[in-house]
KEKE-3310 file (N, C-alpha, C; in steps of 0.2 Angstrom, whole numbers, plus 5000, padded with zeros to 4 digits):
npx = (5190:5191:5187:5188:5183:5194:5191:5191:5198:5206:5213:5221:5229:5237:5244:5251:5259:5267:5275:5289:5285:5275:5263:5260:5258:5267:5271:5280:5284:5291:5297:5298:5305:5306:5305:5304:5309:5302:5290:5285:5283:5273:5262:5260:5255:5243:5236:5234:5226:5214:5210:5202:5207:5221:5223:5222:5228:5235:5230:5232:5231:5237:5226:5216:5214:5212:5207:5212:5211:5217:5233:5239:5253:5261:5263:5277:5292:5306:5321:5332:5348:5349:5360:5364:5358:5349:5346:5334:5327:5333:5329:5315:5314:5320:5310:5299:5302:5302:5292:5277:5276:5263:5257:5260:5257:5249:5256:5270:5283:5296:5307:5317:5330:5335:5351:5353:5344:5339:5337:5328:5317:5311:5297:5292:5280:5273:5260:5248:5240:5227:5220:5219:5218:5226:5221:5215:5226:5235:5227:5228:5242:5242:5235:5243:5253:5246:5243:5256:5259:5251:5257:5270:5267:5264:5251:5237:5233:5219:5210:5210:5196:5190:5187:5172:5170:5170:5158:5162:5169:5161:5148:5145:5144:5131:5119:5121:5112:5116:5122:5132:5149:5162:5171:5170:5179:5197:5206:5219:5235:5248:5264:5278:5286:5298:5314:5324:5322:5319:5316:5302:5306:5318:5316:5314:5306:5308:5310:5307:5308:5299:5294:5281:5280:5271:5266:5265:5257:5245:5242:5240:5228:5220:5221:5216:5203:5198:5200:5190:5191:5199:5212:5217:5214:5223:5235:5234:5235:5248:5257:5253:5256:5270:5274:5270:5278:5290:5288:5285:5298:5306:5300:5297:5284:5269:5256:5250:5242:5235:5233:5227:5227:5218:5215:5199:5190:5179:5171:5160:5150:5145:5133:5131:5138:5156:5170:5186:5194:5192:5201:5203:5201:5196:5195:5195:5200:5199:5200:5206:5206:5215:5219:5234:5242:5256:5252:5242:5232:5236:5226:5214:5216:5216:5203:5196:5200:5195:5181:5179:5181:5170:5160:5161:5160:5147:5139:5140:5144:5155:5153:5147:5159:5168:5161:5161:5164:5174:5191:5204:5217:5230:5244:5253:5253:5261:5274:5274:5271:5260:5245:5244:5247:5251:5250:5241:5239:5230:5230:5225:5223:5230:5220:5225:5232:5247:5254:5257:5257:5272:5278:5280:5274:5284:5285:5276:5276:5269:5270:5269:5272:5279:5286:5283:5275:5280:5287:5277:5275:5272:5263:5261:5252:5251:5245:5252:5254:5252:5261:5263:5267:5276:5278:5287:5285:5293:5297:5312:5324:5316:5312:5323:5333:5338:5328:5317:5320:5321:5307:5301:5306:5301:5287:5284:5288:5279:5267:5271:5272:5259:5253:5257)
npy = (4998:5013:5030:5047:5063:5077:5087:5105:5107:5096:5097:5108:5102:5093:5102:5109:5098:5096:5107:5106:5095:5101:5101:5088:5074:5068:5054:5048:5034:5028:5013:4999:4983:4968:4974:4971:4972:4963:4960:4973:4976:4966:4971:4984:4980:4974:4984:4992:4985:4986:4999:5010:5022:5021:5015:5023:5035:5050:5058:5066:5083:5098:5107:5099:5088:5071:5057:5040:5022:5012:5006:5010:5008:4997:5002:5011:5005:5009:5004:5009:5009:5013:5026:5034:5041:5051:5050:5047:5059:5066:5058:5060:5074:5074:5067:5076:5085:5080:5078:5068:5055:5056:5051:5037:5032:5036:5036:5033:5024:5022:5012:5014:5005:4997:4993:4984:4972:4977:4990:5005:5005:5014:5019:5027:5036:5043:5053:5058:5073:5075:5063:5060:5065:5071:5064:5052:5047:5044:5034:5024:5022:5015:5004:4998:4993:4984:4974:4971:4965:4953:4947:4944:4936:4924:4922:4915:4923:4930:4935:4952:4963:4975:4992:5002:5013:5030:5043:5059:5073:5084:5079:5073:5082:5093:5102:5119:5133:5146:5161:5169:5173:5165:5174:5190:5200:5200:5206:5217:5210:5207:5199:5188:5189:5188:5182:5179:5179:5167:5158:5147:5134:5133:5133:5124:5112:5114:5108:5108:5100:5099:5095:5092:5087:5074:5079:5093:5093:5088:5098:5109:5106:5106:5120:5127:5123:5128:5142:5143:5140:5131:5119:5120:5133:5138:5135:5142:5155:5155:5153:5164:5175:5175:5175:5188:5195:5194:5200:5213:5217:5216:5224:5236:5240:5243:5238:5223:5215:5201:5185:5169:5153:5138:5121:5112:5097:5089:5079:5078:5085:5080:5072:5058:5046:5045:5037:5039:5029:5028:5033:5049:5066:5077:5089:5107:5124:5137:5154:5165:5181:5193:5207:5212:5218:5224:5221:5211:5199:5182:5172:5178:5180:5166:5163:5171:5166:5153:5157:5163:5152:5144:5152:5153:5139:5137:5145:5139:5143:5139:5128:5132:5138:5127:5119:5127:5130:5138:5142:5151:5159:5154:5151:5160:5168:5162:5166:5178:5186:5176:5180:5176:5174:5164:5146:5133:5116:5105:5089:5083:5070:5055:5042:5028:5011:5008:4996:4982:4967:4960:4972:4990:5006:5019:5033:5045:5055:5069:5078:5091:5095:5111:5119:5128:5138:5152:5161:5158:5152:5136:5125:5109:5099:5085:5073:5059:5044:5051:5062:5078:5082:5093:5099:5111:5119:5126:5136:5136:5146:5156:5158:5158:5145:5149:5160:5152:5142:5151:5155:5142:5138:5149:5148:5136:5141:5151:5143:5136:5146:5151:5141:5140)
npz = (4840:4849:4848:4853:4855:4860:4874:4878:4890:4891:4879:4883:4893:4885:4876:4885:4890:4879:4880:4888:4897:4905:4918:4918:4930:4943:4953:4967:4976:4990:4993:5004:5003:4992:4977:4961:4943:4936:4943:4944:4930:4927:4936:4931:4918:4922:4928:4917:4909:4917:4917:4906:4901:4901:4890:4880:4867:4860:4845:4829:4822:4830:4832:4831:4839:4846:4856:4855:4854:4846:4842:4854:4865:4877:4894:4896:4905:4914:4921:4934:4943:4960:4964:4974:4990:4988:4975:4969:4969:4959:4948:4949:4946:4933:4926:4928:4919:4906:4892:4889:4877:4869:4858:4859:4872:4888:4900:4910:4918:4931:4939:4953:4958:4973:4979:4988:4998:5009:5008:5002:4988:4974:4967:4953:4944:4930:4923:4911:4912:4906:4907:4921:4938:4953:4964:4959:4953:4964:4969:4959:4960:4972:4968:4959:4967:4975:4966:4964:4976:4976:4965:4970:4980:4975:4972:4963:4948:4942:4927:4924:4927:4917:4920:4918:4904:4907:4904:4896:4905:4904:4901:4913:4922:4930:4920:4918:4920:4921:4913:4917:4919:4929:4933:4932:4928:4928:4942:4944:4948:4959:4957:4959:4948:4935:4939:4930:4913:4901:4886:4884:4881:4887:4900:4916:4927:4945:4961:4979:4994:5009:5026:5038:5055:5064:5076:5073:5062:5068:5077:5069:5063:5074:5079:5067:5067:5079:5075:5067:5053:5039:5037:5024:5021:5030:5024:5012:5018:5023:5012:5004:5013:5014:5001:4998:5006:5000:4988:4992:4997:4986:4976:4982:4987:4996:4998:4993:4980:4978:4970:4973:4966:4967:4965:4966:4971:4959:4961:4970:4964:4953:4941:4943:4954:4955:4959:4966:4961:4948:4934:4930:4925:4937:4943:4946:4945:4957:4959:4970:4977:4986:4997:5003:5017:5027:5040:5039:5046:5050:5053:5050:5036:5032:5035:5026:5014:5015:5015:5003:4994:4997:4993:4979:4976:4981:4972:4960:4948:4942:4934:4921:4916:4915:4905:4894:4877:4873:4874:4881:4872:4877:4875:4870:4881:4890:4889:4896:4911:4921:4928:4942:4959:4968:4968:4975:4979:4987:4992:5003:5016:5012:5006:5006:5009:5019:5020:5009:5009:5008:5005:5009:5009:5013:5011:5001:4987:4978:4964:4951:4934:4931:4923:4912:4918:4923:4937:4946:4962:4968:4978:4984:4994:5004:5016:5024:5033:5045:5044:5036:5020:5010:4994:4986:4971:4956:4942:4934:4926:4930:4943:4957:4965:4977:4981:4982:4992:5003:5003:5005:5018:5026:5024:5031:5044:5046:5047:5059:5068:5068:5075:5088)
capx = (5194:5187:5189:5184:5186:5197:5188:5195:5203:5211:5218:5225:5234:5241:5248:5256:5263:5272:5280:5293:5281:5271:5256:5260:5258:5272:5271:5286:5283:5297:5294:5302:5303:5310:5301:5308:5307:5297:5284:5282:5280:5266:5258:5258:5250:5236:5233:5232:5220:5208:5208:5201:5211:5228:5224:5221:5234:5232:5232:5229:5235:5236:5220:5210:5216:5207:5209:5211:5214:5221:5240:5242:5258:5261:5266:5285:5295:5313:5324:5339:5350:5350:5367:5365:5352:5345:5346:5327:5325:5336:5325:5309:5315:5320:5303:5295:5305:5301:5285:5275:5275:5256:5255:5261:5254:5249:5259:5276:5285:5303:5309:5324:5331:5340:5357:5353:5337:5337:5336:5322:5316:5307:5292:5291:5276:5271:5254:5246:5234:5221:5216:5219:5220:5231:5218:5214:5233:5237:5224:5232:5249:5241:5232:5249:5257:5241:5245:5263:5258:5248:5262:5276:5265:5263:5244:5235:5230:5213:5209:5207:5190:5190:5182:5168:5173:5166:5157:5167:5167:5155:5142:5144:5142:5124:5118:5121:5108:5119:5126:5137:5155:5164:5175:5168:5186:5203:5209:5227:5238:5256:5267:5285:5289:5304:5321:5327:5318:5321:5310:5299:5310:5324:5314:5313:5303:5312:5306:5310:5303:5299:5289:5278:5279:5264:5264:5263:5251:5239:5241:5237:5221:5216:5220:5212:5196:5197:5199:5184:5193:5202:5219:5218:5214:5230:5241:5234:5238:5255:5260:5252:5259:5277:5276:5269:5283:5296:5286:5286:5305:5309:5297:5296:5277:5266:5250:5251:5236:5237:5228:5229:5224:5218:5210:5195:5188:5173:5167:5153:5146:5143:5126:5132:5144:5162:5175:5193:5197:5192:5206:5199:5202:5190:5197:5194:5203:5196:5204:5205:5209:5216:5223:5238:5246:5261:5249:5237:5232:5236:5220:5209:5217:5214:5196:5194:5201:5189:5174:5179:5180:5164:5155:5162:5157:5139:5136:5139:5145:5161:5150:5147:5166:5170:5158:5161:5169:5179:5197:5208:5223:5235:5251:5257:5254:5266:5280:5273:5269:5253:5243:5243:5253:5253:5246:5241:5235:5230:5226:5223:5225:5229:5216:5228:5236:5254:5257:5255:5261:5280:5279:5277:5276:5287:5283:5274:5277:5265:5272:5266:5277:5277:5291:5280:5272:5286:5285:5272:5277:5267:5263:5257:5251:5248:5246:5253:5257:5252:5265:5262:5272:5275:5282:5287:5287:5294:5300:5319:5327:5312:5313:5329:5333:5338:5322:5312:5322:5319:5300:5299:5307:5297:5280:5284:5289:5273:5263:5272:5270:5252:5250:5260)
capy = (5004:5018:5036:5052:5070:5080:5093:5110:5106:5090:5100:5112:5098:5091:5107:5110:5092:5097:5112:5103:5091:5105:5099:5081:5072:5063:5051:5044:5030:5025:5006:4994:4976:4966:4976:4969:4974:4958:4962:4980:4975:4963:4975:4989:4977:4973:4991:4995:4981:4988:5006:5011:5028:5019:5012:5029:5039:5056:5058:5072:5089:5102:5110:5094:5082:5066:5051:5034:5016:5008:5008:5012:5004:4996:5008:5010:5004:5010:5002:5011:5008:5019:5028:5037:5041:5057:5049:5047:5066:5068:5055:5064:5080:5073:5065:5082:5090:5077:5077:5061:5054:5055:5047:5030:5030:5042:5035:5029:5022:5021:5009:5016:4999:4997:4989:4978:4970:4980:4997:5007:5006:5020:5018:5034:5035:5050:5052:5064:5076:5075:5057:5059:5070:5069:5059:5046:5044:5041:5027:5020:5020:5010:4998:4994:4990:4979:4969:4968:4960:4947:4943:4942:4931:4918:4921:4914:4929:4930:4940:4959:4965:4982:4997:5005:5019:5035:5048:5065:5077:5089:5075:5071:5088:5095:5107:5125:5138:5152:5163:5173:5171:5164:5180:5196:5202:5198:5211:5218:5206:5207:5192:5188:5190:5184:5184:5179:5177:5163:5155:5141:5127:5133:5132:5118:5112:5112:5107:5108:5096:5100:5090:5094:5080:5072:5084:5100:5091:5088:5105:5114:5104:5109:5127:5129:5122:5134:5148:5143:5140:5125:5118:5122:5140:5140:5134:5148:5161:5154:5154:5171:5180:5174:5178:5195:5198:5194:5205:5220:5218:5216:5229:5242:5242:5242:5234:5217:5213:5194:5180:5162:5148:5132:5117:5108:5091:5090:5073:5079:5090:5076:5069:5051:5045:5043:5037:5041:5023:5029:5038:5055:5073:5079:5095:5113:5129:5143:5159:5169:5188:5196:5213:5210:5223:5221:5218:5206:5193:5175:5168:5182:5178:5159:5163:5174:5161:5148:5160:5164:5146:5142:5156:5151:5133:5138:5148:5134:5146:5136:5123:5135:5139:5120:5116:5131:5127:5143:5142:5157:5157:5155:5149:5166:5171:5158:5170:5183:5185:5174:5185:5172:5175:5157:5140:5128:5110:5101:5082:5080:5064:5050:5036:5022:5007:5008:4989:4978:4961:4961:4979:4995:5013:5024:5040:5046:5062:5070:5084:5092:5099:5118:5123:5134:5143:5156:5166:5156:5147:5131:5121:5103:5096:5078:5070:5052:5042:5056:5068:5082:5082:5099:5100:5118:5118:5132:5136:5139:5151:5162:5159:5155:5140:5153:5163:5147:5139:5155:5155:5136:5139:5154:5146:5132:5145:5154:5138:5134:5152:5151:5135:5140)
capz = (4841:4852:4847:4857:4854:4866:4877:4879:4896:4889:4874:4887:4896:4880:4874:4891:4890:4874:4883:4893:4902:4910:4920:4920:4937:4945:4960:4969:4982:4993:4995:5007:5000:4985:4972:4955:4937:4933:4947:4942:4923:4927:4939:4926:4913:4925:4929:4910:4907:4920:4916:4899:4899:4901:4883:4875:4865:4857:4838:4826:4822:4836:4833:4830:4843:4848:4859:4851:4857:4842:4842:4860:4867:4884:4898:4897:4911:4914:4928:4935:4950:4965:4964:4981:4994:4985:4968:4968:4968:4952:4943:4949:4942:4926:4924:4928:4914:4900:4890:4888:4870:4869:4852:4860:4878:4892:4906:4910:4925:4932:4946:4955:4961:4978:4977:4993:4999:5015:5006:4999:4981:4972:4961:4950:4939:4927:4919:4907:4916:4903:4909:4928:4943:4959:4969:4955:4951:4970:4970:4954:4962:4977:4965:4956:4973:4977:4961:4965:4982:4974:4961:4974:4985:4971:4971:4956:4946:4938:4922:4927:4924:4915:4923:4912:4901:4909:4900:4897:4911:4902:4902:4920:4926:4929:4916:4921:4916:4921:4908:4919:4920:4935:4935:4927:4925:4933:4945:4943:4952:4960:4957:4960:4941:4932:4941:4924:4908:4896:4882:4887:4880:4891:4907:4919:4934:4950:4967:4986:4999:5016:5030:5045:5058:5066:5081:5070:5058:5072:5080:5064:5062:5080:5079:5062:5069:5084:5072:5062:5046:5037:5036:5017:5022:5033:5019:5008:5021:5024:5006:5002:5017:5013:4994:4998:5010:4996:4983:4995:4998:4979:4972:4985:4987:5003:4998:4988:4977:4977:4967:4974:4962:4970:4962:4970:4968:4956:4961:4973:4960:4947:4941:4945:4958:4952:4964:4964:4958:4941:4932:4927:4927:4940:4947:4943:4949:4960:4960:4976:4977:4993:4998:5009:5020:5032:5047:5038:5051:5047:5053:5046:5029:5032:5035:5020:5009:5015:5013:4995:4991:4999:4989:4972:4975:4982:4966:4954:4941:4938:4929:4915:4914:4913:4899:4889:4872:4872:4877:4880:4868:4883:4874:4870:4888:4894:4888:4900:4918:4922:4934:4948:4964:4971:4966:4980:4978:4994:4991:5010:5019:5006:5008:5004:5014:5019:5019:5004:5010:5009:5003:5013:5007:5018:5010:4994:4985:4972:4961:4944:4930:4931:4919:4908:4922:4926:4942:4951:4967:4968:4984:4984:5001:5006:5022:5024:5039:5050:5042:5031:5015:5006:4989:4983:4964:4953:4935:4934:4931:4932:4950:4959:4970:4983:4983:4984:4998:5008:5004:5008:5025:5029:5024:5037:5050:5047:5050:5066:5072:5069:5079:5095)
cpx = (5189:5191:5185:5187:5189:5193:5193:5200:5208:5216:5223:5231:5239:5246:5253:5261:5269:5277:5284:5290:5277:5265:5255:5261:5263:5271:5277:5284:5289:5294:5299:5300:5306:5306:5306:5305:5301:5290:5281:5279:5273:5261:5255:5253:5243:5232:5230:5226:5214:5206:5208:5206:5218:5229:5222:5228:5231:5235:5229:5233:5233:5229:5214:5213:5211:5211:5208:5214:5218:5228:5243:5247:5257:5265:5273:5287:5303:5315:5331:5341:5351:5357:5369:5358:5347:5344:5338:5324:5327:5331:5318:5309:5316:5314:5298:5296:5305:5294:5284:5274:5268:5254:5256:5257:5254:5251:5265:5278:5293:5304:5316:5326:5336:5345:5357:5346:5335:5335:5330:5322:5311:5303:5290:5286:5274:5265:5252:5240:5228:5217:5216:5220:5224:5228:5217:5221:5236:5234:5227:5238:5248:5239:5238:5253:5252:5243:5252:5263:5256:5253:5268:5274:5264:5255:5242:5231:5225:5213:5206:5201:5190:5185:5178:5171:5168:5164:5162:5164:5161:5148:5140:5142:5134:5124:5118:5117:5111:5123:5132:5144:5157:5167:5173:5174:5191:5206:5216:5230:5246:5258:5275:5289:5294:5311:5325:5323:5321:5315:5308:5303:5316:5322:5313:5309:5308:5308:5310:5305:5304:5293:5287:5277:5272:5262:5261:5257:5244:5237:5238:5230:5217:5215:5216:5205:5194:5196:5194:5186:5196:5209:5221:5219:5221:5235:5241:5237:5245:5259:5259:5256:5267:5279:5275:5275:5289:5294:5287:5294:5308:5306:5295:5288:5274:5261:5251:5244:5237:5231:5231:5224:5224:5213:5205:5192:5180:5168:5160:5148:5143:5136:5126:5138:5150:5167:5182:5197:5197:5197:5202:5202:5196:5191:5196:5197:5198:5201:5202:5209:5209:5220:5227:5243:5251:5258:5243:5237:5232:5229:5214:5210:5215:5206:5193:5195:5196:5183:5174:5178:5173:5159:5155:5158:5149:5136:5135:5141:5151:5159:5150:5154:5169:5167:5158:5166:5174:5185:5201:5214:5229:5242:5255:5258:5259:5273:5280:5272:5262:5251:5240:5249:5255:5248:5246:5236:5236:5226:5224:5226:5224:5226:5219:5231:5243:5257:5253:5259:5268:5282:5276:5279:5278:5285:5280:5274:5273:5268:5269:5271:5274:5282:5288:5277:5277:5283:5280:5274:5271:5268:5259:5258:5248:5249:5246:5256:5257:5256:5262:5268:5271:5280:5281:5289:5288:5297:5307:5321:5323:5312:5319:5328:5333:5332:5317:5314:5320:5311:5298:5300:5302:5289:5279:5284:5282:5267:5264:5271:5263:5249:5252:5261)
cpy = (5009:5025:5041:5058:5073:5086:5098:5109:5101:5093:5104:5108:5095:5096:5109:5104:5093:5103:5109:5099:5095:5102:5092:5079:5067:5061:5047:5041:5027:5018:5002:4987:4975:4968:4975:4972:4969:4959:4968:4979:4972:4967:4981:4986:4976:4979:4993:4991:4983:4995:5008:5017:5026:5016:5017:5032:5045:5057:5064:5078:5094:5105:5105:5087:5077:5060:5045:5028:5012:5010:5010:5006:5002:5002:5006:5010:5005:5008:5005:5010:5014:5020:5031:5039:5046:5056:5049:5054:5068:5065:5058:5070:5079:5071:5071:5086:5086:5075:5069:5060:5051:5051:5039:5028:5036:5041:5032:5028:5021:5018:5011:5010:5000:4992:4983:4978:4974:4988:4998:5007:5012:5019:5025:5033:5042:5049:5059:5067:5076:5068:5056:5065:5067:5063:5052:5043:5041:5034:5022:5017:5014:5003:4994:4990:4984:4973:4966:4963:4954:4943:4941:4936:4924:4917:4920:4920:4928:4936:4947:4961:4973:4986:4999:5011:5025:5040:5054:5069:5082:5086:5073:5076:5090:5101:5114:5130:5145:5154:5168:5170:5170:5171:5185:5199:5200:5205:5211:5214:5207:5200:5193:5190:5186:5187:5184:5176:5173:5160:5149:5135:5127:5133:5125:5118:5110:5112:5106:5104:5098:5095:5093:5087:5079:5077:5090:5099:5091:5095:5110:5112:5107:5116:5130:5128:5127:5140:5149:5144:5132:5125:5121:5130:5142:5140:5140:5154:5161:5156:5162:5176:5180:5177:5185:5199:5199:5200:5212:5222:5219:5222:5235:5244:5240:5237:5229:5215:5205:5189:5173:5157:5141:5127:5113:5102:5091:5084:5073:5083:5086:5073:5062:5051:5042:5043:5038:5035:5024:5034:5043:5061:5076:5084:5101:5119:5135:5148:5164:5176:5191:5202:5212:5216:5220:5218:5214:5200:5186:5172:5172:5180:5171:5159:5166:5170:5156:5151:5161:5158:5143:5146:5154:5144:5133:5141:5144:5137:5143:5131:5126:5136:5132:5118:5121:5128:5132:5142:5148:5154:5159:5154:5155:5169:5168:5162:5176:5181:5182:5178:5180:5173:5169:5152:5135:5122:5106:5094:5079:5074:5059:5044:5030:5018:5009:5002:4985:4971:4962:4968:4984:5002:5017:5031:5040:5053:5063:5077:5085:5096:5106:5122:5129:5140:5147:5161:5164:5151:5143:5127:5115:5100:5090:5077:5062:5050:5047:5062:5072:5083:5088:5099:5107:5117:5125:5131:5140:5140:5157:5164:5155:5150:5144:5156:5157:5143:5144:5155:5148:5136:5143:5152:5141:5135:5148:5149:5137:5140:5153:5146:5136:5147)
cpz = (4844:4850:4851:4856:4860:4868:4878:4884:4895:4884:4878:4890:4891:4877:4879:4891:4885:4875:4889:4898:4907:4911:4920:4927:4938:4952:4961:4976:4984:4996:4998:5004:4994:4979:4965:4949:4934:4937:4945:4935:4923:4930:4934:4921:4916:4926:4922:4907:4911:4919:4909:4897:4898:4894:4878:4873:4862:4850:4835:4826:4828:4837:4832:4833:4845:4852:4855:4854:4853:4841:4848:4863:4875:4888:4899:4904:4911:4921:4928:4942:4954:4966:4971:4984:4991:4977:4965:4966:4961:4947:4943:4945:4935:4923:4923:4922:4907:4898:4889:4880:4869:4863:4853:4866:4882:4899:4905:4917:4925:4939:4947:4960:4967:4976:4983:4995:5005:5014:5003:4992:4980:4966:4959:4944:4936:4923:4916:4911:4913:4905:4917:4932:4948:4963:4965:4954:4958:4971:4965:4957:4968:4974:4962:4962:4976:4972:4962:4971:4980:4969:4965:4978:4981:4970:4964:4953:4941:4933:4926:4923:4923:4918:4917:4910:4903:4904:4901:4902:4910:4903:4909:4925:4925:4924:4920:4917:4916:4915:4910:4920:4927:4938:4930:4924:4930:4935:4944:4949:4953:4960:4958:4954:4939:4936:4935:4919:4903:4892:4886:4887:4884:4899:4910:4926:4939:4956:4974:4990:5006:5020:5037:5049:5061:5071:5078:5066:5062:5075:5075:5063:5068:5080:5073:5064:5074:5081:5067:5055:5045:5037:5029:5018:5025:5028:5014:5011:5022:5018:5003:5006:5015:5006:4994:5001:5005:4990:4986:4995:4991:4975:4975:4985:4994:5003:4992:4986:4975:4974:4969:4970:4966:4967:4968:4967:4966:4958:4965:4969:4953:4947:4944:4949:4954:4957:4961:4961:4950:4939:4928:4929:4930:4945:4943:4947:4951:4961:4966:4976:4984:4992:5004:5011:5025:5038:5046:5043:5047:5047:5050:5039:5028:5031:5029:5014:5009:5013:5006:4992:4991:4994:4982:4971:4976:4976:4961:4948:4938:4933:4922:4912:4911:4906:4893:4883:4870:4877:4876:4876:4873:4881:4873:4877:4892:4894:4893:4907:4918:4929:4940:4953:4967:4968:4972:4979:4984:4993:4998:5012:5014:5009:5005:5009:5014:5018:5014:5004:5012:5008:5007:5010:5013:5017:5003:4993:4979:4970:4954:4941:4930:4927:4915:4912:4926:4931:4946:4955:4968:4974:4983:4991:5001:5013:5022:5030:5045:5049:5037:5026:5011:5001:4986:4976:4961:4946:4936:4927:4932:4939:4952:4964:4977:4986:4985:4990:5004:5009:5007:5016:5029:5029:5030:5043:5051:5050:5057:5070:5073:5074:5086:5097)
residu = (MET:HIS:GLU:GLN:ASN:ILE:LEU:PRO:HIS:GLU:TRP:TYR:CYS:GLU:ILE:LEU:ASN:ARG:HIS:VAL:GLY:THR:PHE:ASN:ILE:ILE:ILE:CYS:SER:HIS:VAL:LYS:GLY:PRO:LEU:THR:GLN:GLU:ILE:ILE:ARG:GLN:ALA:LEU:ASP:MET:ALA:GLN:SER:ARG:HIS:PRO:ARG:LEU:ASN:TRP:ARG:ILE:VAL:GLY:GLU:GLN:ASN:CYS:LEU:ARG:PHE:GLU:THR:GLU:GLY:THR:GLN:LYS:ILE:PRO:LEU:GLN:VAL:VAL:ASP:LYS:LEU:HIS:ASN:LYS:TYR:TRP:GLN:GLU:VAL:VAL:THR:ALA:GLN:ALA:ASN:GLU:GLY:ILE:ASP:SER:SER:LYS:CYS:LEU:MET:ARG:ALA:VAL:LEU:VAL:ARG:ALA:LEU:ASN:GLU:GLU:ASP:THR:ASN:TYR:LEU:ILE:THR:THR:ILE:HIS:HIS:ALA:ILE:ALA:ASP:GLY:LEU:SER:PHE:VAL:GLN:LEU:GLN:SER:GLU:ILE:LEU:SER:TYR:ALA:GLN:LYS:ILE:ALA:SER:GLY:GLU:ALA:LEU:THR:GLN:VAL:THR:PRO:LEU:PRO:THR:LEU:PRO:SER:LEU:GLU:LYS:LEU:LEU:PRO:TYR:SER:ALA:THR:THR:SER:GLN:LEU:TYR:GLU:SER:TYR:PRO:GLU:THR:ASP:THR:LEU:GLY:PHE:GLU:LYS:TRP:VAL:PRO:ILE:GLU:ASN:ARG:LYS:THR:ALA:TRP:ILE:TYR:ARG:GLN:MET:ASP:GLU:LYS:LEU:THR:GLN:GLN:LEU:LYS:LYS:ILE:ALA:LYS:GLN:GLU:LYS:THR:THR:VAL:HIS:GLY:ALA:PHE:CYS:ALA:ALA:MET:LEU:LEU:GLU:THR:ALA:ARG:ILE:ILE:ARG:ALA:ASN:GLN:ASN:ILE:GLU:VAL:VAL:ARG:ALA:CYS:CYS:SER:THR:PRO:PHE:ASN:LEU:ARG:SER:TYR:LEU:GLN:VAL:PRO:VAL:SER:SER:GLU:HIS:LEU:ASN:PHE:MET:VAL:TRP:ASP:VAL:ARG:LEU:TRP:HIS:THR:LEU:GLU:LYS:ASN:THR:SER:PHE:TRP:ASP:LEU:ALA:ARG:GLU:ALA:ARG:GLN:GLN:ILE:ARG:SER:VAL:LEU:LYS:SER:GLY:ALA:PHE:ILE:SER:GLU:ILE:THR:SER:GLU:LYS:LEU:GLU:ASP:PHE:ILE:PRO:LEU:LEU:ASP:LYS:GLU:VAL:GLU:ILE:THR:VAL:GLU:ILE:THR:ASN:LEU:GLY:LYS:LEU:ASN:ILE:PRO:THR:ILE:TYR:GLY:ILE:PHE:GLU:ILE:GLU:GLU:ILE:HIS:VAL:ILE:CYS:GLY:THR:ALA:ALA:PHE:ALA:GLY:ILE:PRO:THR:LEU:VAL:VAL:THR:GLU:PHE:ARG:GLY:LYS:THR:LEU:LEU:SER:PHE:LEU:PHE:SER:GLU:PRO:SER:LEU:SER:GLN:THR:THR:MET:GLU:ILE:LEU:ALA:ASN:ASN:VAL:VAL:SER:ASN:LEU:MET:ASP:ALA:CYS:TYR)
# end
């Protein structure tokens, strides 16, 4: 039996999981080919045999939680028939609003089964953020389909070799001698606020899906390079400018003080190389502060976002924050406005195959439960098969579907206007 104490950021993930599934990661792959319950069951078992963290569960009282391997169950698999073409979206939303029973297992799967062989199946997997981040979970999804390919082809399956158990994140990071905090204080921040306040247990994760075609995707890369910034800086600018516009209209203010929270990949900062094939939580948030006026330039803002991110990463001060044993007592704060204007996660171009023998991934969507985080519009960006997929997440009814539809449409319009 293996036991391991939970680190502060892992505890944070578990407490949020207990609040209507907040912070869990959900991936939905649109898969062409005869994906069956039997194939996926075997593939999940093989993945669980390979990844040590898929054999963990969480036990103990809230203030004394730990990981344990004894008693962990198989990854649960539910199979449902596809009732209509958008049924997968309903299943994804349901998964985003259901906590994981972490005392049994830290992942689950749903196969939305096509009613005819020519149609698309949907593999929807949900994982606890304490043991994975978006990049490593995408790699796991690809691995599951690789196993499915071997099973479907009748290939003789050898015993899966388990990956080594990685040290905890605090042991992988270099020691930081700095005693200064990453942020000396949090400036006052304007947010969308609550359109309607309800207790946490009555909130739910909702999401809106938009897509940028291959032409716009490539044009954005080209123009961002010409403007001496990054695509990520452009997404920050597009979200911030539209959110600021709504805040101005609703709150009758001229200058918006905005905070953009955006996670970055820690893997290049570790003392030893760790690839994304290892399931692990390897991200940390950077907060960017901007003063937004009506005439703030899109590309000036994109450059400013890029520069702030580079300054934080160059300082290395985030290491002392990650390894600190002190965790803010954030649970009571969830009933109030969190002082973040927007959240943006950019996974970039997904480095996975599209074809797995007789199976093909047509689209892949990555979202995260956001129910507890009221008033914060969240954007998750991925690039796959040349297209950019945009998932706009929000906590309902704190923000309304109407507000977020307007925001999503205008963010895409901002990006198009900046490119042409």
